C-alpha positions in Angstrom: 28.0 -40.4 12.7 29.3 -41.9 15.9 29.7 -40.2 19.3 33.1 -39.1 20.5 32.9 -41.5 23.4 33.2 -44.6 21.3 36.7 -46.1 21.3 39.0 -46.5 18.4 38.7 -50.2 18.5 34.9 -49.9 18.0 35.6 -48.1 14.8 38.1 -50.6 13.6 35.7 -53.5 14.1 33.1 -51.8 11.8 35.5 -50.1 9.4 34.7 -52.6 6.7 31.4 -51.0 6.2 33.0 -48.0 4.5 33.2 -48.6 0.7 36.7 -49.4 -0.5 36.8 -47.1 -3.5 35.1 -44.1 -2.0 31.7 -42.6 -2.8 32.0 -42.4 -6.5 32.1 -45.3 -8.9 33.7 -43.2 -11.7 37.4 -43.5 -12.2 39.9 -41.5 -14.1 42.9 -43.3 -15.6 46.3 -42.5 -14.2 48.1 -42.4 -17.5 48.4 -38.8 -18.8 46.4 -37.4 -16.0 47.1 -34.3 -14.0 48.0 -36.4 -10.9 50.4 -38.4 -13.1 52.0 -35.2 -14.4 52.4 -34.0 -10.8 54.1 -37.3 -10.0 56.5 -37.0 -12.9 57.5 -33.4 -12.3 57.9 -34.2 -8.6 60.1 -37.1 -9.6 62.4 -34.7 -11.4 62.3 -32.4 -8.4 63.5 -35.1 -6.1 66.0 -36.1 -8.7 67.5 -32.6 -8.5 67.1 -32.7 -4.7 69.3 -35.8 -4.2 71.7 -34.8 -6.9 72.4 -31.7 -4.9 72.6 -33.7 -1.7 75.0 -36.5 -2.7 77.3 -34.8 -5.2 79.6 -33.8 -2.3 80.1 -37.4 -1.4 82.0 -38.0 -4.7 83.5 -34.5 -5.0 84.9 -34.7 -1.5 87.1 -37.7 -2.5 88.9 -35.4 -4.9 88.8 -32.3 -2.7 91.0 -33.7 0.2 94.6 -34.7 0.5 95.3 -38.4 1.3 97.4 -38.1 4.5 96.7 -41.0 6.8 99.3 -42.7 9.0 98.3 -46.3 9.3 99.1 -48.5 12.3 101.8 -51.1 12.2 101.2 -54.9 12.2 97.7 -54.6 10.7 96.8 -57.1 8.1 93.4 -55.8 7.0 94.2 -52.3 5.9 92.3 -52.6 2.7 92.6 -54.3 -0.7 95.5 -54.1 -3.2 95.1 -52.1 -6.3 93.4 -54.0 -9.1 93.9 -53.9 -12.8 91.1 -51.4 -13.6 92.2 -48.8 -11.1 95.9 -48.1 -11.5 96.7 -46.9 -15.0 94.3 -44.1 -15.9 95.5 -40.6 -15.1 93.4 -37.4 -15.6 93.9 -33.7 -15.5 93.4 -32.9 -11.8 93.2 -29.1 -11.7 90.9 -28.6 -8.7 92.2 -27.3 -5.4 93.0 -29.8 -2.7 92.4 -29.2 1.0 94.1 -30.6 4.1 90.9 -31.7 5.9 91.2 -34.7 8.3 88.8 -37.5 8.7 86.9 -35.8 11.5 86.4 -32.6 9.5 85.2 -34.6 6.5 82.7 -36.4 8.8 81.4 -33.0 10.0 81.1 -31.7 6.4 79.1 -34.8 5.4 76.9 -34.5 8.4 76.4 -30.8 8.5 73.6 -30.9 5.9 71.4 -32.7 8.4 71.8 -30.1 11.1 69.9 -27.8 8.9 67.6 -30.5 7.5 66.3 -31.5 10.9 65.2 -27.9 11.9 62.6 -27.4 9.1 60.9 -30.8 9.1 57.9 -30.2 11.4 57.6 -26.4 10.5 57.5 -27.5 6.9 54.6 -29.8 7.5 52.7 -27.2 9.4 53.2 -24.5 6.8 52.4 -26.8 4.0 49.1 -27.8 5.6 48.1 -24.1 6.0 49.3 -22.6 2.7 50.0 -25.6 0.4 53.1 -27.4 -0.6 53.8 -26.0 -4.1 55.8 -22.9 -3.2 57.3 -24.4 -0.1 58.8 -27.3 -2.0 59.8 -25.2 -4.9 61.6 -22.6 -2.9 63.2 -25.3 -0.8 64.9 -26.8 -3.8 65.8 -23.4 -5.3 67.5 -22.4 -2.0 69.5 -25.6 -2.0 70.6 -25.0 -5.6 71.8 -21.5 -4.8 73.9 -22.6 -1.9 75.3 -25.5 -4.0 76.6 -22.9 -6.4 78.4 -21.2 -3.6 80.1 -24.4 -2.3 83.5 -23.9 -4.2 83.7 -20.4 -2.8 83.0 -21.7 0.7 85.7 -24.3 0.3 88.3 -21.6 -0.4 87.2 -19.7 2.7 87.7 -22.7 5.0 86.1 -25.9 6.3 83.8 -23.9 8.7 82.2 -22.1 5.7 81.6 -25.5 3.9 79.9 -26.8 7.0 77.7 -23.7 7.2 76.7 -23.8 3.5 75.8 -27.5 3.8 73.7 -26.7 6.9 71.9 -24.0 5.0 71.2 -26.4 2.1 69.7 -28.7 4.7 67.4 -25.9 5.8 66.0 -25.7 2.3 65.6 -29.4 1.7 64.0 -30.0 5.1 60.6 -28.7 4.0 60.5 -30.7 0.7 59.2 -34.1 1.9 56.6 -32.8 4.3 55.4 -30.4 1.5 55.2 -33.2 -1.0 53.2 -35.4 1.4 50.9 -32.5 2.1 50.2 -32.1 -1.6 49.6 -35.8 -2.1 47.0 -35.8 0.7 44.9 -33.7 -1.7 46.0 -35.4 -5.0 46.4 -39.1 -4.4 43.3 -41.4 -4.4 43.7 -44.0 -1.6 44.2 -47.0 -3.8 46.8 -45.1 -6.0 49.0 -43.9 -3.2 51.7 -46.5 -3.6 52.2 -46.0 -7.3 51.9 -42.2 -7.3 54.2 -41.7 -4.3 56.8 -44.2 -5.5 57.0 -42.4 -8.9 57.5 -39.0 -7.2 59.9 -40.2 -4.5 61.8 -42.6 -6.9 63.4 -39.4 -8.3 65.6 -39.4 -5.2 67.1 -42.7 -6.1 67.3 -41.7 -9.8 69.1 -38.5 -8.8 71.6 -40.6 -6.8 72.0 -43.1 -9.6 72.8 -40.4 -12.2 74.6 -37.8 -10.0 77.1 -40.3 -8.5 78.7 -41.4 -11.8 78.2 -38.1 -13.4 80.0 -36.4 -10.6 82.8 -38.9 -11.0 83.0 -38.0 -14.7 83.0 -34.3 -14.0 85.8 -34.7 -11.5 87.7 -36.9 -13.9 87.6 -34.6 -17.0 87.2 -31.2 -15.4 87.5 -30.6 -11.7 85.4 -31.0 -8.6 84.1 -27.4 -8.6 82.0 -28.0 -11.7 80.1 -30.7 -9.9 78.5 -27.9 -7.8 78.1 -25.4 -10.7 76.3 -27.9 -13.0 73.9 -29.4 -10.6 73.1 -26.1 -9.0 72.1 -24.7 -12.4 69.9 -27.7 -13.1 68.1 -27.0 -9.8 67.3 -23.4 -10.8 65.9 -24.6 -14.2 63.7 -27.2 -12.5 62.2 -24.5 -10.2 61.1 -22.5 -13.2 59.2 -25.5 -14.6 57.7 -26.3 -11.2 56.5 -22.7 -10.7 54.5 -22.7 -14.0 53.1 -26.2 -14.2 52.0 -27.3 -10.7 49.0 -26.5 -8.5 48.5 -27.2 -4.8 45.2 -29.0 -5.2 42.9 -30.4 -7.9 40.5 -27.6 -7.3 43.1 -24.9 -8.2 44.5 -26.8 -11.2 43.7 -25.0 -14.4 44.1 -27.9 -16.8 42.7 -30.9 -14.9 39.7 -32.6 -16.5 36.3 -32.4 -14.6 36.2 -36.2 -14.5 39.6 -36.5 -12.8 38.8 -33.7 -10.4 35.6 -35.3 -9.3 37.2 -38.7 -9.0 40.0 -37.4 -6.7 37.7 -35.4 -4.5 35.1 -38.1 -4.1 37.8 -40.8 -3.3 39.1 -38.7 -0.4 35.8 -37.4 1.0 35.8 -40.0 3.9 39.4 -39.5 4.7 40.1 -35.8 5.2 39.4 -33.6 8.1 38.0 -30.0 7.8 39.3 -29.1 11.3 41.7 -26.1 11.2 43.4 -27.0 14.5 46.0 -29.7 14.7 45.4 -32.5 17.3 48.9 -32.4 18.6 48.2 -34.5 21.8 46.6 -37.3 19.8 49.4 -37.2 17.2 52.2 -37.3 19.7 50.6 -40.1 21.7 49.8 -42.3 18.6 51.6 -45.6 18.8 51.1 -46.2 15.0 52.9 -42.9 14.4 55.8 -43.9 16.7 56.1 -47.2 14.9 56.8 -45.2 11.7 59.2 -43.0 13.6 61.3 -46.0 14.8 61.2 -47.7 11.3 62.1 -44.4 9.6 65.0 -43.7 11.9 66.3 -47.3 11.6 66.1 -47.4 7.8 67.8 -44.1 7.4 70.8 -45.1 9.5 71.7 -47.7 6.9 70.6 -45.5 4.0 72.6 -42.4 5.1 75.7 -44.5 6.0 75.9 -45.7 2.5 74.8 -42.5 0.8 77.5 -40.4 2.4 80.3 -42.9 2.7 80.0 -45.5 -0.1 82.3 -43.5 -2.4 84.9 -43.4 0.3 84.5 -47.2 0.8 84.8 -47.8 -2.9 88.0 -45.7 -3.1 89.9 -46.5 0.1 88.9 -50.1 0.7 88.0 -51.6 -2.7 90.6 -49.3 -4.5 88.5 -48.0 -7.4 89.5 -44.8 -9.0 87.4 -41.6 -9.0 85.7 -42.4 -12.3 84.9 -46.0 -11.5 84.0 -44.9 -8.0 81.0 -42.8 -9.2 79.6 -45.6 -11.5 79.9 -48.4 -8.9 78.6 -46.3 -6.1 75.5 -45.6 -8.2 74.7 -49.3 -8.8 73.0 -49.9 -5.4 70.7 -46.9 -6.0 69.8 -48.1 -9.4 68.7 -51.3 -7.8 66.8 -49.4 -5.2 65.0 -47.3 -7.9 64.1 -50.5 -9.8 62.6 -52.3 -6.8 60.8 -49.1 -5.6 59.0 -48.8 -8.9 58.0 -52.5 -9.1 57.0 -52.7 -5.4 54.8 -49.6 -5.7 52.8 -51.0 -8.6 52.5 -54.4 -7.0 51.4 -53.0 -3.6 48.5 -51.1 -5.2 47.6 -54.1 -7.4 47.2 -56.3 -4.3 45.2 -53.7 -2.5 42.9 -52.8 -5.4 42.1 -56.4 -6.0 41.5 -56.9 -2.3 44.1 -59.7 -2.1 45.8 -58.1 0.9 44.8 -55.3 3.3 46.7 -52.1 3.4 48.5 -52.9 6.7 49.5 -56.4 5.6 51.1 -54.9 2.4 52.8 -52.1 4.5 54.3 -54.7 6.9 55.4 -57.2 4.4 57.1 -54.5 2.3 58.7 -53.0 5.4 60.1 -56.4 6.4 61.6 -57.0 3.0 62.9 -53.4 2.7 64.7 -53.5 6.1 65.6 -57.0 7.1 66.8 -57.8 3.5 69.2 -54.9 3.4 70.6 -55.7 6.8 71.5 -59.3 5.8 73.3 -58.3 2.6 75.1 -55.4 4.2 76.6 -57.6 6.8 77.5 -60.1 4.1 79.3 -57.4 2.1 81.7 -56.8 5.0 83.0 -60.4 4.7 83.8 -60.4 1.0 87.4 -59.4 1.6 88.8 -58.1 -1.6 86.3 -59.8 -3.9 85.3 -56.5 -5.6 82.6 -57.9 -7.8 80.9 -59.8 -4.9 81.1 -56.7 -2.6 79.5 -54.5 -5.2 76.8 -57.1 -5.9 75.9 -57.5 -2.2 75.8 -53.8 -1.6 73.6 -53.5 -4.6 71.2 -56.2 -3.3 71.1 -54.5 0.1 70.2 -51.1 -1.3 67.8 -52.6 -3.9 65.7 -54.4 -1.4 65.4 -51.2 0.6 63.2 -49.9 -2.3 60.4 -52.0 -0.9 60.1 -49.8 2.2 58.8 -46.9 0.2 55.5 -48.7 -0.2 55.8 -49.9 3.4 56.3 -47.5 6.4 57.4 -44.6 4.2 53.9 -43.7 3.0 52.0 -45.1 6.0 51.5 -41.5 7.2 48.9 -41.1 4.4 47.1 -44.3 5.6 46.7 -43.3 9.2 46.1 -39.5 8.9 46.0 -38.1 5.4 44.9 -34.7 6.6 48.0 -34.4 8.7 50.4 -36.4 6.5 52.8 -33.5 6.0 53.0 -32.9 9.7 53.4 -36.6 10.4 56.2 -36.9 7.9 57.8 -33.8 9.4 57.8 -35.5 12.8 59.1 -38.9 11.5 61.7 -37.3 9.2 63.0 -35.2 12.1 63.9 -38.3 14.0 65.0 -40.0 10.8 67.4 -37.1 10.1 69.4 -37.9 13.3 71.2 -40.8 11.6 72.4 -38.4 8.8 73.8 -36.1 11.5 75.6 -38.6 13.6 76.0 -41.6 11.3 78.8 -40.2 9.1 80.6 -38.8 12.2 80.4 -42.1 14.0 81.4 -44.1 10.8 84.3 -41.7 10.1 85.4 -42.0 13.8 85.3 -45.9 13.5 87.3 -45.9 10.3 90.3 -43.7 11.0 92.6 -46.3 9.4 90.2 -47.5 6.7 90.6 -51.2 7.5 88.2 -53.9 6.5 87.6 -54.7 10.2 86.6 -51.1 10.9 84.1 -51.1 8.1 82.7 -54.4 9.3 81.8 -52.7 12.5 80.1 -49.9 10.7 78.0 -52.4 8.8 77.1 -54.4 11.9 75.8 -51.4 13.7 73.7 -50.3 10.7 72.2 -53.8 10.2 71.3 -54.2 13.8 69.4 -50.9 13.9 67.6 -51.8 10.6 66.3 -55.1 12.0 65.1 -53.5 15.3 63.1 -50.9 13.3 61.5 -53.5 11.2 60.4 -55.6 14.2 58.9 -52.5 15.9 56.8 -51.5 12.9 55.6 -55.1 12.5 54.4 -55.1 16.1 52.7 -51.7 16.2 52.0 -50.4 12.7 48.5 -49.7 11.5 46.8 -49.3 8.1 43.6 -47.5 9.1 42.8 -43.8 9.3 43.0 -43.0 13.0 40.0 -41.7 14.8 41.7 -38.4 15.8 42.4 -37.6 12.1 38.8 -37.4 11.0 35.7 -35.2 11.6 33.3 -37.2 13.8 35.9 -40.0 14.2 34.7 -41.6 11.0 37.2 -44.4 10.4 38.1 -45.9 7.1 39.9 -49.2 6.7 41.3 -50.0 3.2 
């Protein structure tokens, strides 16, 4: 035990003395384990979460009237109709509303005004009472308000904005709650694979909900998008309530071997202090490197998440059915890369081929600089539909690497406070979701190719800046303020 007066650098120099695999040599296989079951059920939870979040992006295309006066003498107003988009007609029975581009931007961004409020409170509450019920009730609340969206649309655009903001309040606690749960469930050398499995549900939800929303709009009408996904959210909550526990100690079906393995692997990483070291947290440069990276990545991510269906329809001229399928392709690529990158990251760390921070920085660079390059390239494809979709898919796919980069670095530097740290970083990372769609809609009043190139330029530049900042200041060690007696552990 070292004295408090020793500096953090002293700990880092001697951190290699701590055993890499924890105090216990016993291991419990991941396959069919309780922690694996938690990851799978969490995956379905985030599947539901993102299905509820993104379905409006497709439905909104069918909810609004197309009433835009385009400027004269403009040669890049978009692409001509292509053979796959012009002949199919469908029974369009849903109501249509006269909402202008600015109103649509506020509707798409309203979710994040609620989402940003509950980030840090969610992390604090999850650390005190556990993440199970917080996460479960957050998703349940979002599902209920999703069911109310068609009614809100009839009442007026202000009611839709309010409902979306309330959905954001519910979803805001979910990621901090999940991080708090993983701080007790994930052995250090399994963090990448377990967290990528659970959070990959977000990409899977996007992959499935975008085309499925298009199909629902095509054959039924847009209101069923909200009814169907809302009902699925309620069903998931019932399963979550009966099958999940906050910690290994409270789990009724976990094996003694697995429980001992998890507890022993975390014994050098967790703090028993009940107070939160707010000053140390808020002055931690490694934390701020995650904040900058998270903000920057989400600017690109949310720009595509909320506006890609609009880009597909208004610029590339795909119809509502094609729109959903093609808008989902980038997220299918992201899900695939996320799963592969998580497994590879832990393989390199377990075999001591690369240290934690090297893995985190390499994966962050790939997951942020790569998407920026291909996003800019997509803006110069003109009306080459296949190439545009291919480049956007590559851009989003490479972003999947970042989940094993800065996205889980909170657990590396302060596992005891991971939920709070994620709440802080996600608060800043929510700002792009609030202002990004509004800015993008403001820049694309006439939906010209040139306007969309500007949107892509801005997103790419922010992405690269965030990657550079994390490469310079990111860390992979548990920070001294996060442990009892400043016992530092380098992995």
